[in-house]
C-alpha positions in Angstrom: -9.7 79.8 -43.1 -11.5 80.2 -39.7 -9.8 78.8 -36.7 -11.9 76.0 -34.9 -13.4 77.1 -31.6 -12.0 74.9 -28.7 -14.5 72.5 -27.3 -13.7 72.3 -23.5 -14.7 70.0 -20.8 -14.6 71.2 -17.2 -13.9 68.4 -14.7 -14.2 68.8 -11.0 -14.7 66.7 -7.9 -18.5 67.7 -7.7 -20.5 69.8 -10.3 -22.6 71.5 -9.5 -22.1 71.6 -5.8 -23.0 74.2 -3.2 -19.5 73.9 -1.7 -17.8 74.8 -4.9 -19.8 77.6 -6.5 -16.6 79.2 -7.9 -16.4 76.2 -10.3 -19.7 76.4 -12.0 -19.6 80.2 -12.0 -16.3 80.1 -13.9 -17.7 77.5 -16.3 -20.8 79.6 -17.1 -18.6 82.8 -17.5 -16.2 81.0 -19.8 -19.0 80.2 -22.3 -19.2 84.0 -22.9 -15.6 84.1 -24.2 -16.0 82.3 -27.5 -15.6 78.9 -25.8 -17.8 75.9 -26.1 -17.8 74.4 -22.5 -19.2 71.1 -21.2 -19.1 69.7 -17.7 -18.2 66.5 -16.0 -17.9 65.5 -12.4 -15.9 62.9 -10.6 -18.7 62.2 -8.1 -22.5 62.9 -7.8 -22.8 66.2 -5.7 -23.7 65.6 -2.2 -25.4 69.0 -1.9 -26.7 70.1 -5.4 -26.7 73.6 -6.5 -30.3 75.1 -7.2 -32.4 74.1 -10.3 -31.7 77.2 -12.2 -28.0 76.6 -11.9 -28.4 72.9 -13.1 -30.4 74.0 -15.9 -27.9 76.6 -16.9 -25.0 74.0 -16.9 -26.9 71.4 -18.7 -25.9 67.6 -18.7 -23.0 66.6 -16.5 -21.2 63.4 -17.1 -20.4 61.7 -13.8 -17.2 59.7 -14.1 -17.7 57.4 -10.9 -21.3 56.8 -11.8 -20.1 54.5 -14.7 -19.6 50.8 -13.5 -16.2 49.1 -13.0 -17.2 46.6 -15.9 -17.6 49.8 -18.1 -14.0 50.8 -17.1 -12.5 47.3 -17.9 -14.5 47.2 -21.3 -13.2 50.8 -22.2 -9.7 49.8 -21.4 -9.9 47.1 -24.2 -11.9 49.3 -26.7 -9.2 52.1 -26.4 -6.3 49.5 -26.5 -7.6 48.1 -29.8 -8.8 51.3 -31.4 -5.3 53.2 -30.6 -2.7 50.8 -29.2 0.2 53.2 -29.4 -1.5 56.0 -27.4 -2.7 53.3 -24.9 0.7 52.0 -24.4 2.3 55.2 -23.9 -0.4 56.0 -21.3 0.2 52.7 -19.5 4.1 53.5 -19.5 3.1 56.8 -18.0 1.1 55.2 -15.3 4.0 52.7 -14.5 6.5 55.6 -14.0 3.9 57.3 -11.8 3.5 54.2 -9.6 7.3 54.1 -9.0 7.2 57.8 -8.1 4.4 57.3 -5.5 5.6 53.9 -4.3 4.3 50.7 -5.7 2.6 49.4 -2.6 0.8 52.5 -1.3 -2.8 53.8 -1.1 -1.8 56.4 -3.8 -0.7 53.8 -6.3 -3.8 51.8 -5.9 -5.9 54.9 -6.4 -3.7 55.7 -9.5 -4.6 52.3 -11.0 -8.2 52.7 -10.5 -8.2 56.3 -11.8 -6.4 55.1 -14.8 -9.2 52.8 -15.6 -11.9 55.3 -14.9 -9.9 57.5 -17.3 -10.3 54.8 -20.1 -14.0 55.3 -19.7 -13.7 59.0 -19.6 -11.5 59.0 -22.7 -14.4 57.4 -24.7 -16.6 60.2 -23.6 -14.1 62.8 -24.8 -13.6 61.3 -28.0 -17.4 60.8 -28.6 -18.0 64.5 -27.9 -15.0 65.7 -29.9 -13.5 67.4 -26.7 -10.3 69.5 -27.6 -9.3 70.4 -24.1 -9.9 69.3 -20.5 -9.7 71.9 -17.9 -9.5 70.4 -14.3 -10.2 72.0 -11.0 -8.1 70.6 -8.1 -4.8 68.9 -8.7 -5.5 65.6 -7.0 -8.2 63.0 -8.2 -9.6 64.9 -11.1 -6.2 65.7 -12.4 -5.2 62.0 -12.3 -8.3 61.1 -14.4 -7.9 64.0 -16.8 -4.1 63.5 -17.4 -4.5 59.9 -18.3 -7.6 60.3 -20.3 -6.1 63.3 -22.2 -2.9 61.1 -23.1 -5.1 58.4 -24.3 -7.2 60.6 -26.6 -4.2 63.0 -27.6 -5.7 66.3 -26.3 -4.4 69.0 -23.9 -5.5 69.4 -20.3 -4.8 72.2 -17.8 -5.2 72.5 -14.0 -6.5 74.9 -11.6 -4.9 74.2 -8.1 -6.5 75.5 -4.9 -5.5 74.5 -1.3 -5.7 71.0 0.1 -4.9 69.4 -3.5 -1.4 70.8 -3.2 -0.7 71.1 0.5 -2.4 68.0 2.0 -2.6 65.8 -1.2 0.0 67.1 -3.4 1.4 64.0 -5.1 3.0 63.9 -8.5 2.9 67.8 -8.7 6.1 68.0 -10.6 4.8 65.5 -13.2 1.4 67.2 -13.5 2.9 70.7 -14.0 5.1 69.3 -16.8 2.4 67.4 -18.6 -0.3 70.2 -18.6 -0.7 72.9 -21.2 -0.7 75.2 -18.3 -0.9 74.8 -14.6 -2.8 77.7 -12.9 -3.5 78.4 -9.2 -5.4 81.0 -7.2 -2.6 83.0 -5.4 0.9 84.2 -5.4 1.5 82.2 -2.3 0.5 79.0 -4.1 2.5 79.9 -7.0 5.7 80.2 -4.9 5.0 76.9 -3.3 4.5 75.1 -6.6 7.7 76.8 -8.1 9.7 74.4 -6.0 8.4 71.5 -7.8 9.0 73.2 -11.2 9.7 76.8 -11.9 8.8 76.8 -15.5 6.5 79.2 -17.4 3.4 76.9 -17.1 2.6 78.2 -13.6 0.0 80.8 -14.0 -2.2 82.7 -11.6 -6.1 82.5 -12.4 -7.8 83.8 -9.3 -11.2 82.6 -8.1 -13.3 85.7 -8.7 -16.6 87.2 -7.7 -19.3 88.6 -10.0 -19.7 92.3 -9.6 -23.2 92.3 -11.1 -24.4 89.9 -8.2 -22.5 91.6 -5.3 -23.1 95.4 -5.7 -21.7 97.6 -3.2 -24.5 98.7 -0.7 -25.0 102.6 -0.3 -24.1 102.8 3.4 -23.2 100.8 6.4 -26.1 99.5 8.5 -27.3 101.1 11.6 -28.0 98.0 13.9 -28.4 98.5 17.5 -26.6 95.3 18.0 -23.8 94.8 15.6 -24.2 91.7 13.3 -21.2 89.6 12.5 -21.5 87.1 9.7 -19.7 83.9 9.0 -20.1 81.8 5.9 -18.4 78.7 4.9 -18.3 74.9 5.4 -18.1 74.1 9.1 -14.5 72.5 8.8 -11.5 73.2 11.1 -9.5 75.3 8.5 -12.2 77.9 8.4 -11.2 78.7 12.1 -14.6 79.3 13.5 -13.5 77.5 16.6 -10.9 80.2 17.0 -13.7 82.9 16.7 -15.7 81.3 19.3 -12.8 81.0 21.7 -12.1 84.6 21.2 -15.6 85.9 21.9 -15.2 85.6 25.9 -12.1 87.8 25.5 -13.9 90.8 24.0 -14.5 94.0 25.9 -17.4 93.6 28.2 -19.3 96.5 26.6 -19.2 94.8 23.1 -22.7 94.5 21.6 -22.8 92.0 18.9 -24.6 88.7 17.6 -22.7 86.1 15.4 -24.7 84.5 12.6 -23.0 81.2 11.2 -24.1 80.0 7.8 -23.1 76.7 6.6 -22.9 73.0 7.7 -20.3 70.6 8.1 -18.5 68.0 10.4 -17.3 70.7 13.0 -20.9 71.7 13.8 -21.2 69.6 17.1 -17.8 70.8 18.4 -18.7 74.4 17.6 -22.2 74.1 19.3 -20.3 72.7 22.3 -18.0 75.7 22.4 -21.1 78.0 22.3 -22.4 76.1 25.4 -19.1 76.0 27.1 -18.6 79.9 26.8 -22.3 80.6 27.5 -22.7 82.2 24.2 -26.3 81.0 23.3 -27.5 84.5 23.2 -24.6 85.7 21.1 -24.3 82.9 18.5 -26.9 81.7 15.9 -26.3 78.8 13.5 -28.3 79.6 10.4 -27.6 76.3 8.3 -27.0 76.2 4.6 -27.8 79.1 2.4 -28.2 79.1 -1.4 -25.7 81.1 -3.1 -28.5 83.5 -4.6 -29.5 84.4 -1.1 -26.1 85.5 0.1 -26.0 89.1 -1.3 -29.2 90.0 0.6 -27.9 88.4 3.8 -24.6 90.4 3.4 -26.5 93.6 3.1 -27.3 93.9 6.7 -24.1 92.7 8.2 -21.8 95.1 10.1 -18.8 92.7 9.8 -17.8 89.4 8.1 -15.3 87.2 9.7 -13.4 84.1 8.7 -10.3 83.6 10.9 -8.8 80.8 8.7 -6.2 78.3 10.1 -4.2 75.4 9.0 -5.9 72.2 10.2 -4.4 69.0 11.8 -3.9 67.5 8.3 -2.1 70.6 7.0 -4.9 71.8 4.9 -5.7 75.5 4.7 -7.9 77.7 2.6 -6.4 79.4 -0.4 -8.4 82.6 -0.7 -12.0 82.2 0.2 -14.4 83.5 -2.3 -16.9 84.3 0.7 -14.5 87.0 1.8 -14.4 88.6 -1.7 -18.2 88.6 -1.7 -18.4 90.3 1.6 -15.8 92.8 0.6 -17.3 93.7 -2.8 -20.7 94.3 -1.0 -19.0 96.8 1.2 -19.0 94.7 4.5 -15.7 95.2 6.4 -14.0 91.8 6.9 -11.8 90.2 9.5 -9.6 87.3 8.7 -6.1 85.9 9.3 -2.7 86.1 7.8 -2.6 82.6 6.3 -1.9 81.1 2.7 -3.1 83.7 0.1 -5.6 85.6 2.3 -3.2 88.6 2.9 -3.4 89.1 -0.9 -7.0 89.9 -0.3 -7.3 91.2 3.2 -4.6 93.7 3.9 -4.6 94.7 7.5 -6.1 98.2 8.2 -6.3 98.8 4.4 -8.9 96.3 2.9 -9.8 94.7 6.2 -8.8 93.6 9.7 -6.3 90.8 10.0 -4.9 88.7 12.9 -2.3 86.1 13.3 -3.8 82.9 12.2 -4.6 80.4 15.1 -4.0 83.0 17.7 -7.1 83.5 19.9 -5.8 86.6 21.6 -4.9 88.2 18.4 -8.4 87.3 16.8 -10.0 88.9 19.9 -7.9 92.0 19.5 -8.8 92.3 15.8 -12.5 92.0 16.7 -12.3 94.5 19.4 -10.5 97.0 16.9 -13.2 96.3 14.4 -16.3 96.5 16.7 -14.9 99.9 18.1 -13.9 101.5 14.9 -15.9 104.6 13.8 -18.0 105.0 10.5 -15.3 106.8 8.7 -12.8 104.1 9.3 -15.3 101.4 8.1 -16.1 103.5 5.1 -12.5 103.8 4.2 -11.7 100.2 4.6 -14.8 99.2 2.6 -14.0 101.5 -0.3 -10.4 100.3 -0.5 -11.6 96.8 -0.3 -14.2 97.3 -3.1 -11.5 98.7 -5.4 -9.1 96.0 -4.5 -11.6 93.1 -5.3 -12.6 94.7 -8.6 -9.1 95.3 -9.9 -7.8 91.7 -8.9 -10.7 89.3 -8.2 -13.1 90.0 -10.9 -14.7 86.8 -12.2 -15.0 88.5 -15.7 -11.2 89.4 -15.9 -9.8 86.1 -14.5 -12.0 84.1 -16.5 -11.1 86.1 -19.8 -7.5 85.4 -18.9 -8.2 81.7 -18.6 -9.9 81.6 -22.0 -6.8 83.3 -23.5 -4.7 80.4 -21.9 -7.0 77.8 -23.3 -7.1 79.3 -26.7 -3.3 79.8 -27.1 
């Protein structure tokens, strides 16, 4: 007798969004591993992916696009159609409310997300979903956790960064209830182990597509060295540290900084450029579609992302943009925060500085800019091999498929 192929639903805060390309790339790759995958999003994306990506993904169910009346109706529909499962889920919710505190913002959110899960559970049942895989351990996991309980199916979680460091509520409960609870780095796994050190904790790294970011043949011979930055313009990317470090570089340094991305920190970063009189050194290029990134990387001498912990305690996991640059053969400069040292090993696969230290960032930049061709080639070669061995989207998604199919 043939085994039924799992029918999986991917749920994330926004699908397909420019700020979370790793989610839809993993979704599309998973379809090639004998897995039927549909997509759902908590919110409508604020910045949509390109039309070809939307066409490839297909229809996306948006949880919060449904009305509150629909949530209430769904509650009663599911209560009458399967009262035992529904009462068990309500019991689960009540226990969670006591864990987070009855009169708190989190508890109010949990009640709302439970009601949203009632509507979501009807969608799961209608489409005969057998497993829900969730990116981010906060809001999307709340919805999936309750909906999966109502319907009686498994769910799994992929944790990243702010969802466990800044908004890591009910982590012990979520780890225990999930079929497996994966995360992107050894650093994160060690952090999560203090909530529960059981065998459900797995590492599934965000990966890069080797077919889209092929190593370039040689380092570019730019008269003025081009340094690229790519990411959402938020505090945790550490771009303000980079701009503060630039005036401390050696006077004979010849470079131009190209910043790709947009976000709430843009005004602050532009002010730093004016403050340090860097207008002829720093260019803000705005948002760039993911299918344009490889060509942009082609002509960079370096890629820099000096990640930091922000004022709320949030920090990056392991930015995919670093992986893409490294696979392309661009030497990278980053910092020793979170899981980044698992990717950027100082003087081996890149240049690294103490996170949040302006002087250390300047020293690392000076070291990189003054390095010779052989040093850059050696670092690039080791970086390419490291990314291929540990951060391949193909290998990591295949492992994800195995976990789901078990």
